[in-house]
N, CA, C, O and the ligand as a Tripos MOL2 file, in Angstrom:
@<TRIPOS>MOLECULE
protein
  237   235    60     0     0
PROTEIN
NO_CHARGES

@<TRIPOS>ATOM
      1 N         105.0310  126.1570  129.4130 N.3       1 MET1
      2 CA        105.4480  125.9910  128.0100 C.3       1 MET1
      3 C         104.9180  124.6590  127.4780 C.2       1 MET1
      4 O         105.2040  123.6090  128.0530 O.2       1 MET1
      5 N         104.1620  124.6910  126.4030 N.am      2 PRO2
      6 CA        103.5700  123.4420  125.8930 C.3       2 PRO2
      7 C         104.6180  122.5060  125.3100 C.2       2 PRO2
      8 O         105.6210  122.9370  124.7410 O.2       2 PRO2
      9 N         104.3620  121.2350  125.4660 N.am      3 ASP3
     10 CA        105.2670  120.2170  124.9250 C.3       3 ASP3
     11 C         104.7810  119.8080  123.5360 C.2       3 ASP3
     12 O         103.7560  119.1390  123.4020 O.2       3 ASP3
     13 N         105.5200  120.2130  122.5080 N.am      4 THR4
     14 CA        105.0680  119.9540  121.1330 C.3       4 THR4
     15 C         105.8210  118.7980  120.4810 C.2       4 THR4
     16 O         105.5860  118.4830  119.3150 O.2       4 THR4
     17 N         106.7200  118.1690  121.2240 N.am      5 SER5
     18 CA        107.5590  117.1400  120.5930 C.3       5 SER5
     19 C         106.7180  115.9800  120.0620 C.2       5 SER5
     20 O         107.0050  115.4440  118.9920 O.2       5 SER5
     21 N         105.6790  115.5910  120.8080 N.am      6 GLN6
     22 CA        104.8510  114.4760  120.3710 C.3       6 GLN6
     23 C         104.0720  114.8680  119.1100 C.2       6 GLN6
     24 O         103.9330  114.0690  118.1840 O.2       6 GLN6
     25 N         103.5750  116.0860  119.0870 N.am      7 TYR7
     26 CA        102.8370  116.5750  117.9300 C.3       7 TYR7
     27 C         103.7090  116.5140  116.6710 C.2       7 TYR7
     28 O         103.2570  116.0610  115.6180 O.2       7 TYR7
     29 N         104.9450  116.9660  116.7850 N.am      8 CYS8
     30 CA        105.8420  116.9660  115.6350 C.3       8 CYS8
     31 C         106.1010  115.5410  115.1400 C.2       8 CYS8
     32 O         106.1390  115.2910  113.9360 O.2       8 CYS8
     33 N         106.2740  114.6330  116.0630 N.am      9 GLU9
     34 CA        106.5220  113.2440  115.6860 C.3       9 GLU9
     35 C         105.3550  112.6830  114.8890 C.2       9 GLU9
     36 O         105.5590  111.9650  113.9110 O.2       9 GLU9
     37 N         104.1400  113.0040  115.2960 N.am     10 ARG10
     38 CA        102.9490  112.4910  114.6100 C.3      10 ARG10
     39 C         102.7290  113.1480  113.2630 C.2      10 ARG10
     40 O         101.9540  112.6470  112.4480 O.2      10 ARG10
     41 N         103.3880  114.2430  113.0200 N.am     11 PHE11
     42 CA        103.1120  114.9970  111.8070 C.3      11 PHE11
     43 C         103.8510  114.4400  110.6050 C.2      11 PHE11
     44 O         103.6810  114.9400  109.4930 O.2      11 PHE11
     45 N         104.6730  113.4110  110.8050 N.am     12 LYS12
     46 CA        105.3430  112.7670  109.6770 C.3      12 LYS12
     47 C         104.3140  112.2530  108.6850 C.2      12 LYS12
     48 O         103.2440  111.7900  109.0810 O.2      12 LYS12
     49 N         104.6290  112.3320  107.4050 N.am     13 LEU13
     50 CA        103.7090  111.8060  106.4070 C.3      13 LEU13
     51 C         103.7910  110.2870  106.3710 C.2      13 LEU13
     52 O         104.8850  109.7240  106.4140 O.2      13 LEU13
     53 N         102.6590  109.6300  106.2950 N.am     14 PRO14
     54 CA        102.6720  108.1720  106.1860 C.3      14 PRO14
     55 C         103.0660  107.7480  104.7760 C.2      14 PRO14
     56 O         102.9630  108.5310  103.8310 O.2      14 PRO14
     57 N         103.5120  106.5180  104.6440 N.am     15 ASN15
     58 CA        103.8480  105.9790  103.3290 C.3      15 ASN15
     59 C         102.6490  105.3320  102.6530 C.2      15 ASN15
     60 O         102.5850  105.2380  101.4270 O.2      15 ASN15
     61 N         101.7180  104.8950  103.4580 N.am     16 TRP16
     62 CA        100.5650  104.1640  102.9350 C.3      16 TRP16
     63 C          99.3070  104.6100  103.6490 C.2      16 TRP16
     64 O          99.3250  104.9690  104.8270 O.2      16 TRP16
     65 N          98.2120  104.5780  102.9010 N.am     17 TRP17
     66 CA         96.8970  104.7610  103.5010 C.3      17 TRP17
     67 C          96.1100  103.4690  103.3390 C.2      17 TRP17
     68 O          95.9910  102.9380  102.2350 O.2      17 TRP17
     69 N          95.5860  102.9800  104.4210 N.am     18 VAL18
     70 CA         94.6320  101.8760  104.3700 C.3      18 VAL18
     71 C          93.2540  102.5010  104.5390 C.2      18 VAL18
     72 O          92.9640  103.1250  105.5600 O.2      18 VAL18
     73 N          92.4050  102.3260  103.5240 N.am     19 ILE19
     74 CA         91.1390  103.0490  103.4870 C.3      19 ILE19
     75 C          89.9790  102.0670  103.5180 C.2      19 ILE19
     76 O          89.9640  101.0850  102.7760 O.2      19 ILE19
     77 N          89.0140  102.3380  104.3780 N.am     20 CYS20
     78 CA         87.8270  101.4960  104.4600 C.3      20 CYS20
     79 C          86.8360  101.9020  103.3800 C.2      20 CYS20
     80 O          86.5000  103.0780  103.2390 O.2      20 CYS20
     81 N          86.3720  100.9110  102.6150 N.am     21 GLU21
     82 CA         85.4220  101.1900  101.5330 C.3      21 GLU21
     83 C          84.0400  101.5290  102.0810 C.2      21 GLU21
     84 O          83.2410  102.1760  101.4040 O.2      21 GLU21
     85 N          83.7630  101.0940  103.2960 N.am     22 GLU22
     86 CA         82.4210  101.2720  103.8530 C.3      22 GLU22
     87 C          82.2620  102.6190  104.5530 C.2      22 GLU22
     88 O          81.3870  103.4100  104.1990 O.2      22 GLU22
     89 N          83.1100  102.8750  105.5450 N.am     23 CYS23
     90 CA         82.9340  104.0800  106.3550 C.3      23 CYS23
     91 C          83.9080  105.1850  105.9590 C.2      23 CYS23
     92 O          83.8130  106.3080  106.4540 O.2      23 CYS23
     93 N          84.8560  104.8600  105.0560 N.am     24 GLY24
     94 CA         85.7850  105.8940  104.6090 C.3      24 GLY24
     95 C          86.8910  106.1850  105.5940 C.2      24 GLY24
     96 O          87.6380  107.1480  105.4230 O.2      24 GLY24
     97 N          87.0070  105.3690  106.6200 N.am     25 GLY25
     98 CA         88.0710  105.5690  107.5940 C.3      25 GLY25
     99 C          89.4340  105.3990  106.9430 C.2      25 GLY25
    100 O          89.6220  104.5280  106.0940 O.2      25 GLY25
    101 N          90.3810  106.2350  107.3470 N.am     26 ARG26
    102 CA         91.7390  106.1640  106.7860 C.3      26 ARG26
    103 C          92.7180  105.8730  107.9040 C.2      26 ARG26
    104 O          92.7400  106.5620  108.9230 O.2      26 ARG26
    105 N          93.5200  104.8550  107.7040 N.am     27 PHE27
    106 CA         94.4950  104.4490  108.7060 C.3      27 PHE27
    107 C          95.8630  104.5540  108.0650 C.2      27 PHE27
    108 O          96.1010  103.9650  107.0110 O.2      27 PHE27
    109 N          96.7560  105.2900  108.6820 N.am     28 SER28
    110 CA         98.0750  105.4770  108.0970 C.3      28 SER28
    111 C          99.0000  104.3330  108.4750 C.2      28 SER28
    112 O          98.9270  103.7870  109.5760 O.2      28 SER28
    113 N          99.8650  103.9840  107.5430 N.am     29 ARG29
    114 CA        100.8940  102.9760  107.7950 C.3      29 ARG29
    115 C         102.2290  103.5380  107.3240 C.2      29 ARG29
    116 O         102.3250  104.1250  106.2460 O.2      29 ARG29
    117 N         103.2530  103.3500  108.1450 N.am     30 TYR30
    118 CA        104.5610  103.9230  107.8220 C.3      30 TYR30
    119 C         105.4920  102.9190  107.1810 C.2      30 TYR30
    120 O         106.6060  103.2670  106.7870 O.2      30 TYR30
    121 N         105.0580  101.6940  107.0730 N.am     31 GLN31
    122 CA        105.8800  100.6980  106.4060 C.3      31 GLN31
    123 C         104.9770   99.6700  105.7440 C.2      31 GLN31
    124 O         103.7690   99.6410  105.9800 O.2      31 GLN31
    125 N         105.5770   98.8280  104.9120 N.am     32 ARG32
    126 CA        104.8070   97.8650  104.1480 C.3      32 ARG32
    127 C         104.4470   96.6830  105.0510 C.2      32 ARG32
    128 O         105.1030   95.6410  105.0220 O.2      32 ARG32
    129 N         103.4220   96.8590  105.8310 N.am     33 SER33
    130 CA        103.0130   95.8210  106.7750 C.3      33 SER33
    131 C         102.0910   94.8150  106.0870 C.2      33 SER33
    132 O         101.7760   94.9500  104.9050 O.2      33 SER33
    133 N         101.6710   93.8170  106.8410 N.am     34 LYS34
    134 CA        100.8350   92.7580  106.2670 C.3      34 LYS34
    135 C          99.5570   93.3070  105.6630 C.2      34 LYS34
    136 O          99.1260   92.8760  104.5930 O.2      34 LYS34
    137 N          98.9630   94.2470  106.3480 N.am     35 VAL35
    138 CA         97.6890   94.7750  105.8520 C.3      35 VAL35
    139 C          97.8830   95.5560  104.5510 C.2      35 VAL35
    140 O          96.9720   95.6330  103.7270 O.2      35 VAL35
    141 N          99.0680   96.1320  104.3720 N.am     36 VAL36
    142 CA         99.3540   96.8510  103.1330 C.3      36 VAL36
    143 C          99.5210   95.8730  101.9700 C.2      36 VAL36
    144 O          99.0810   96.1400  100.8520 O.2      36 VAL36
    145 N         100.1640   94.7350  102.2500 N.am     37 LYS37
    146 CA        100.3820   93.7370  101.1920 C.3      37 LYS37
    147 C          99.1000   93.0080  100.8320 C.2      37 LYS37
    148 O          98.8500   92.7170   99.6620 O.2      37 LYS37
    149 N          98.2920   92.7140  101.8340 N.am     38 GLN38
    150 CA         97.1050   91.8930  101.5960 C.3      38 GLN38
    151 C          95.8830   92.4800  102.2980 C.2      38 GLN38
    152 O          95.3610   91.8870  103.2430 O.2      38 GLN38
    153 N          95.4310   93.6330  101.8410 N.am     39 PRO39
    154 CA         94.3020   94.2870  102.5270 C.3      39 PRO39
    155 C          93.0370   93.4450  102.4910 C.2      39 PRO39
    156 O          92.1760   93.5770  103.3610 O.2      39 PRO39
    157 N          92.9170   92.5730  101.4810 N.am     40 GLU40
    158 CA         91.6980   91.7520  101.3740 C.3      40 GLU40
    159 C          91.5670   90.7570  102.5260 C.2      40 GLU40
    160 O          90.4880   90.2170  102.7700 O.2      40 GLU40
    161 N          92.6670   90.5200  103.2280 N.am     41 LYS41
    162 CA         92.6140   89.5810  104.3540 C.3      41 LYS41
    163 C          92.2210   90.2470  105.6590 C.2      41 LYS41
    164 O          92.0740   89.5890  106.6890 O.2      41 LYS41
    165 N          92.0530   91.5640  105.6030 N.am     42 TYR42
    166 CA         91.7230   92.2990  106.8150 C.3      42 TYR42
    167 C          90.4220   93.0670  106.6090 C.2      42 TYR42
    168 O          89.9460   93.2260  105.4850 O.2      42 TYR42
    169 N          89.8620   93.5390  107.7140 N.am     43 SER43
    170 CA         88.6650   94.3660  107.6020 C.3      43 SER43
    171 C          88.7710   95.5420  108.5640 C.2      43 SER43
    172 O          89.5840   95.5520  109.4880 O.2      43 SER43
    173 N          87.9280   96.5210  108.3160 N.am     44 CYS44
    174 CA         87.9450   97.7550  109.1000 C.3      44 CYS44
    175 C          87.6670   97.4630  110.5680 C.2      44 CYS44
    176 O          86.7400   96.7200  110.8900 O.2      44 CYS44
    177 N          88.4680   98.0460  111.4600 N.am     45 GLY45
    178 CA         88.2700   97.8400  112.8810 C.3      45 GLY45
    179 C          87.0060   98.5020  113.4060 C.2      45 GLY45
    180 O          86.5010   98.1200  114.4620 O.2      45 GLY45
    181 N          86.4960   99.4770  112.6910 N.am     46 ASP46
    182 CA         85.3060  100.1980  113.1470 C.3      46 ASP46
    183 C          84.0190   99.5490  112.6600 C.2      46 ASP46
    184 O          83.0960   99.3370  113.4470 O.2      46 ASP46
    185 N          83.9480   99.2290  111.3590 N.am     47 CYS47
    186 CA         82.6790   98.7710  110.7870 C.3      47 CYS47
    187 C          82.7860   97.3860  110.1590 C.2      47 CYS47
    188 O          81.7660   96.8170  109.7690 O.2      47 CYS47
    189 N          83.9890   96.8290  110.0480 N.am     48 GLY48
    190 CA         84.1470   95.5080  109.4480 C.3      48 GLY48
    191 C          84.1100   95.5270  107.9270 C.2      48 GLY48
    192 O          84.0360   94.4700  107.3000 O.2      48 GLY48
    193 N          84.1600   96.7060  107.3260 N.am     49 GLY49
    194 CA         84.1050   96.8450  105.8780 C.3      49 GLY49
    195 C          85.4000   96.4310  105.2000 C.2      49 GLY49
    196 O          86.4240   96.2190  105.8500 O.2      49 GLY49
    197 N          85.3330   96.3210  103.8630 N.am     50 ALA50
    198 CA         86.5020   95.9550  103.0730 C.3      50 ALA50
    199 C          87.5070   97.1040  103.0480 C.2      50 ALA50
    200 O          87.1410   98.2780  103.0970 O.2      50 ALA50
    201 N          88.7880   96.7270  102.9710 N.am     51 LEU51
    202 CA         89.8500   97.7280  102.9570 C.3      51 LEU51
    203 C          90.5380   97.7800  101.6150 C.2      51 LEU51
    204 O          90.6340   96.7740  100.9110 O.2      51 LEU51
    205 N          91.0150   98.9540  101.2650 N.am     52 ARG52
    206 CA         91.9100   99.0600  100.1190 C.3      52 ARG52
    207 C          93.1120   99.9030  100.5430 C.2      52 ARG52
    208 O          93.0690  100.5910  101.5630 O.2      52 ARG52
    209 N          94.1800   99.8410   99.7520 N.am     53 VAL53
    210 CA         95.4200  100.5080  100.1300 C.3      53 VAL53
    211 C          95.8150  101.5020   99.0450 C.2      53 VAL53
    212 O          95.7410  101.1980   97.8550 O.2      53 VAL53
    213 N          96.2240  102.6630   99.4570 N.am     54 GLU54
    214 CA         96.7630  103.6650   98.5440 C.3      54 GLU54
    215 C          98.1740  104.0150   98.9840 C.2      54 GLU54
    216 O          98.4470  104.1930  100.1720 O.2      54 GLU54
    217 N          99.0570  104.1090   98.0140 N.am     55 GLU55
    218 CA        100.4030  104.5560   98.3360 C.3      55 GLU55
    219 C         100.3850  106.0790   98.4250 C.2      55 GLU55
    220 O          99.9170  106.7580   97.5110 O.2      55 GLU55
    221 N         100.8900  106.5980   99.5140 N.am     56 ALA56
    222 CA        100.9030  108.0430   99.6820 C.3      56 ALA56
    223 C         101.9630  108.6750   98.7890 C.2      56 ALA56
    224 O         103.0220  108.0870   98.5680 O.2      56 ALA56
    225 N         101.6890  109.8420   98.2870 N.am     57 ALA57
    226 CA        102.6610  110.5390   97.4610 C.3      57 ALA57
    227 C         103.9020  110.8430   98.2870 C.2      57 ALA57
    228 O         103.8000  111.3600   99.4000 O.2      57 ALA57
    229 N         105.0530  110.5270   97.7550 N.am     58 ASP58
    230 CA        106.2970  110.6840   98.4900 C.3      58 ASP58
    231 C         107.2780  111.4480   97.6160 C.2      58 ASP58
    232 O         108.1020  110.8420   96.9310 O.2      58 ASP58
    233 N         107.1960  112.7670   97.6360 N.am     59 GLU59
    234 CA        108.0100  113.5500   96.7180 C.3      59 GLU59
    235 C         108.9750  114.4450   97.4500 C.2      59 GLU59
    236 O         109.7390  115.1760   96.8190 O.2      59 GLU59
    237 ZN         85.0120  101.0470  108.1790 Zn       60 ZN60
@<TRIPOS>BOND
     1     1     2 1
     2     2     3 1
     3     3     4 2
     4     3     5 am
     5     5     6 1
     6     6     7 1
     7     7     8 2
     8     7     9 am
     9     9    10 1
    10    10    11 1
    11    11    12 2
    12    11    13 am
    13    13    14 1
    14    14    15 1
    15    15    16 2
    16    15    17 am
    17    17    18 1
    18    18    19 1
    19    19    20 2
    20    19    21 am
    21    21    22 1
    22    22    23 1
    23    23    24 2
    24    23    25 am
    25    25    26 1
    26    26    27 1
    27    27    28 2
    28    27    29 am
    29    29    30 1
    30    30    31 1
    31    31    32 2
    32    31    33 am
    33    33    34 1
    34    34    35 1
    35    35    36 2
    36    35    37 am
    37    37    38 1
    38    38    39 1
    39    39    40 2
    40    39    41 am
    41    41    42 1
    42    42    43 1
    43    43    44 2
    44    43    45 am
    45    45    46 1
    46    46    47 1
    47    47    48 2
    48    47    49 am
    49    49    50 1
    50    50    51 1
    51    51    52 2
    52    51    53 am
    53    53    54 1
    54    54    55 1
    55    55    56 2
    56    55    57 am
    57    57    58 1
    58    58    59 1
    59    59    60 2
    60    59    61 am
    61    61    62 1
    62    62    63 1
    63    63    64 2
    64    63    65 am
    65    65    66 1
    66    66    67 1
    67    67    68 2
    68    67    69 am
    69    69    70 1
    70    70    71 1
    71    71    72 2
    72    71    73 am
    73    73    74 1
    74    74    75 1
    75    75    76 2
    76    75    77 am
    77    77    78 1
    78    78    79 1
    79    79    80 2
    80    79    81 am
    81    81    82 1
    82    82    83 1
    83    83    84 2
    84    83    85 am
    85    85    86 1
    86    86    87 1
    87    87    88 2
    88    87    89 am
    89    89    90 1
    90    90    91 1
    91    91    92 2
    92    91    93 am
    93    93    94 1
    94    94    95 1
    95    95    96 2
    96    95    97 am
    97    97    98 1
    98    98    99 1
    99    99   100 2
   100    99   101 am
   101   101   102 1
   102   102   103 1
   103   103   104 2
   104   103   105 am
   105   105   106 1
   106   106   107 1
   107   107   108 2
   108   107   109 am
   109   109   110 1
   110   110   111 1
   111   111   112 2
   112   111   113 am
   113   113   114 1
   114   114   115 1
   115   115   116 2
   116   115   117 am
   117   117   118 1
   118   118   119 1
   119   119   120 2
   120   119   121 am
   121   121   122 1
   122   122   123 1
   123   123   124 2
   124   123   125 am
   125   125   126 1
   126   126   127 1
   127   127   128 2
   128   127   129 am
   129   129   130 1
   130   130   131 1
   131   131   132 2
   132   131   133 am
   133   133   134 1
   134   134   135 1
   135   135   136 2
   136   135   137 am
   137   137   138 1
   138   138   139 1
   139   139   140 2
   140   139   141 am
   141   141   142 1
   142   142   143 1
   143   143   144 2
   144   143   145 am
   145   145   146 1
   146   146   147 1
   147   147   148 2
   148   147   149 am
   149   149   150 1
   150   150   151 1
   151   151   152 2
   152   151   153 am
   153   153   154 1
   154   154   155 1
   155   155   156 2
   156   155   157 am
   157   157   158 1
   158   158   159 1
   159   159   160 2
   160   159   161 am
   161   161   162 1
   162   162   163 1
   163   163   164 2
   164   163   165 am
   165   165   166 1
   166   166   167 1
   167   167   168 2
   168   167   169 am
   169   169   170 1
   170   170   171 1
   171   171   172 2
   172   171   173 am
   173   173   174 1
   174   174   175 1
   175   175   176 2
   176   175   177 am
   177   177   178 1
   178   178   179 1
   179   179   180 2
   180   179   181 am
   181   181   182 1
   182   182   183 1
   183   183   184 2
   184   183   185 am
   185   185   186 1
   186   186   187 1
   187   187   188 2
   188   187   189 am
   189   189   190 1
   190   190   191 1
   191   191   192 2
   192   191   193 am
   193   193   194 1
   194   194   195 1
   195   195   196 2
   196   195   197 am
   197   197   198 1
   198   198   199 1
   199   199   200 2
   200   199   201 am
   201   201   202 1
   202   202   203 1
   203   203   204 2
   204   203   205 am
   205   205   206 1
   206   206   207 1
   207   207   208 2
   208   207   209 am
   209   209   210 1
   210   210   211 1
   211   211   212 2
   212   211   213 am
   213   213   214 1
   214   214   215 1
   215   215   216 2
   216   215   217 am
   217   217   218 1
   218   218   219 1
   219   219   220 2
   220   219   221 am
   221   221   222 1
   222   222   223 1
   223   223   224 2
   224   223   225 am
   225   225   226 1
   226   226   227 1
   227   227   228 2
   228   227   229 am
   229   229   230 1
   230   230   231 1
   231   231   232 2
   232   231   233 am
   233   233   234 1
   234   234   235 1
   235   235   236 2
@<TRIPOS>SUBSTRUCTURE
     1 MET1         2 RESIDUE 1 A MET
     2 PRO2         6 RESIDUE 1 A PRO
     3 ASP3        10 RESIDUE 1 A ASP
     4 THR4        14 RESIDUE 1 A THR
     5 SER5        18 RESIDUE 1 A SER
     6 GLN6        22 RESIDUE 1 A GLN
     7 TYR7        26 RESIDUE 1 A TYR
     8 CYS8        30 RESIDUE 1 A CYS
     9 GLU9        34 RESIDUE 1 A GLU
    10 ARG10       38 RESIDUE 1 A ARG
    11 PHE11       42 RESIDUE 1 A PHE
    12 LYS12       46 RESIDUE 1 A LYS
    13 LEU13       50 RESIDUE 1 A LEU
    14 PRO14       54 RESIDUE 1 A PRO
    15 ASN15       58 RESIDUE 1 A ASN
    16 TRP16       62 RESIDUE 1 A TRP
    17 TRP17       66 RESIDUE 1 A TRP
    18 VAL18       70 RESIDUE 1 A VAL
    19 ILE19       74 RESIDUE 1 A ILE
    20 CYS20       78 RESIDUE 1 A CYS
    21 GLU21       82 RESIDUE 1 A GLU
    22 GLU22       86 RESIDUE 1 A GLU
    23 CYS23       90 RESIDUE 1 A CYS
    24 GLY24       94 RESIDUE 1 A GLY
    25 GLY25       98 RESIDUE 1 A GLY
    26 ARG26      102 RESIDUE 1 A ARG
    27 PHE27      106 RESIDUE 1 A PHE
    28 SER28      110 RESIDUE 1 A SER
    29 ARG29      114 RESIDUE 1 A ARG
    30 TYR30      118 RESIDUE 1 A TYR
    31 GLN31      122 RESIDUE 1 A GLN
    32 ARG32      126 RESIDUE 1 A ARG
    33 SER33      130 RESIDUE 1 A SER
    34 LYS34      134 RESIDUE 1 A LYS
    35 VAL35      138 RESIDUE 1 A VAL
    36 VAL36      142 RESIDUE 1 A VAL
    37 LYS37      146 RESIDUE 1 A LYS
    38 GLN38      150 RESIDUE 1 A GLN
    39 PRO39      154 RESIDUE 1 A PRO
    40 GLU40      158 RESIDUE 1 A GLU
    41 LYS41      162 RESIDUE 1 A LYS
    42 TYR42      166 RESIDUE 1 A TYR
    43 SER43      170 RESIDUE 1 A SER
    44 CYS44      174 RESIDUE 1 A CYS
    45 GLY45      178 RESIDUE 1 A GLY
    46 ASP46      182 RESIDUE 1 A ASP
    47 CYS47      186 RESIDUE 1 A CYS
    48 GLY48      190 RESIDUE 1 A GLY
    49 GLY49      194 RESIDUE 1 A GLY
    50 ALA50      198 RESIDUE 1 A ALA
    51 LEU51      202 RESIDUE 1 A LEU
    52 ARG52      206 RESIDUE 1 A ARG
    53 VAL53      210 RESIDUE 1 A VAL
    54 GLU54      214 RESIDUE 1 A GLU
    55 GLU55      218 RESIDUE 1 A GLU
    56 ALA56      222 RESIDUE 1 A ALA
    57 ALA57      226 RESIDUE 1 A ALA
    58 ASP58      230 RESIDUE 1 A ASP
    59 GLU59      234 RESIDUE 1 A GLU
    60 ZN60       237 GROUP 0 **** ****
């Protein structure tokens, strides 16, 4: 019998998306962390590109 508990936990919707302007990578954030407040102070872990933040729809 497959263990789906971990899958279900990951399926929660994030509150924030941190998006790389260069490679388009999207990193989910579940709370208002430092990178969400000040994305300009951080860069993409993959390509070093600039980041921007989008608030995920929460309806
Ligand atoms: Zn990137």
